[in-house]
N, C-alpha and C positions, 0 to 999 in steps of 0.2 A: 407293763412296768409304769409306775407313776412318774411324773416329772421330778418329784422330790427324790425318789429312788435313783433316777438317772443322774441328777445333779450330785447326789451323795457319792457316786462312783468316780467323779472327777477328782482325782487325788491332789491335784495342784491347787485346789481352791481352799481358802480358809472358811471357817464357819460363817463369818460375816459376809463373805462373797456368796456363799451358798444361800444365805438368807436374802441377800439383795437380789439374786437371780430369781428366787421364788417370788419375792415381792414385785419385781418388775413383770414377771409373767402374769401374776394375778392382776396387776394394774392394767396390763394390755387387754386382758379378757374383760374386766369390768368396764373399761373405757369403750370397748367395742359395743358392749351391751348398752351402756348409757348413751352413746352416740346414736345407736339405732333407735332407741326409745325417744330421743330428742328430735329426730328428723321430722320435718314437716311443720314445725312450729317456729314462727319468727322469734318468739320469746326465748327459745332454747337453741337458736341457730349457732350462737357463739360457743355454747357448751358442746354441741356436737362437733364443731370444728376443732376445738381444743382437745376433746377426747380422742379424736382421730389422730391428731399430732402426737399425743402422749402414748397412744397405743403403739404407734410406729417407733417412737423413741425408746420406750421401755423394752420392747421386744428386741430392738437392735442392741441396746445396752446389755441385756442378758446374754446375747450371743457374743458380744465383745468380751465380757467377763469370762464366759465359758472357754474361750480360746486364748485367754490371757493377753489380749491386745494391749499394746502400748498406749492406745488412745482411750482406753476404758475410763481412766480418771477424768479426762476432759469431758467425755460423754456423760459421765456420772453427774457432773455439775450442771450441764444443760438439762439432763433428765430431771434432776431435782427441781430446777427452776420451773420447768414445764409442768411437773406434777403439782407444784404449789399454786401456779397460776390457774391450772385447770380445777384444782380443789376449791379455790376461791370462787370460781365461776359456778361450779356445781352447788356450792353452799348457798347461792343466791336463789335456788329453786327448791320447791317443797317436795318434789317427786322422790319416791323411795329410791329409785335407781340413781338419782343424783346424790342423795345423801350417802348411799352405800359407796358410790364411786369416790366421793370426797374423802371418806374415812380410809379407804384403801390407798388413795393417793398420798395422804399425809404420811402413812407408814412407809410407803415407797420412797417418798422424798427424803425422809430421815435416813433410811438405809443408803440411798444414793449419796447423800451428803457425807456419810461416813466413808464411803468408797472414794469420793472426790478428795477427801483430806488424808487418805491413807497413803 
């Protein structure tokens, strides 16, 4: 069963929450990939660090939303801020993995902002 299929079975979630969970999980995956690719280069050291932070935050936020945690809204705000900062850093680099990561993070930040204001 895919993640999308699993998330769709959680009856208590709205469509926006489901989308945000999927975006957060995608962000976590792409950030781990980007961080791994950036390791070993002084030029991309900050990118790797931020990507690792975002991977942890987005995967935690997805779990908090799935269990309808009262802290999900606050975490959504932090998650959106971190995604935006990391996307800014990724956009400073020409590598394909950084460009892909920045694109995914922008989408994730938008959906997390919607969750923070909900």
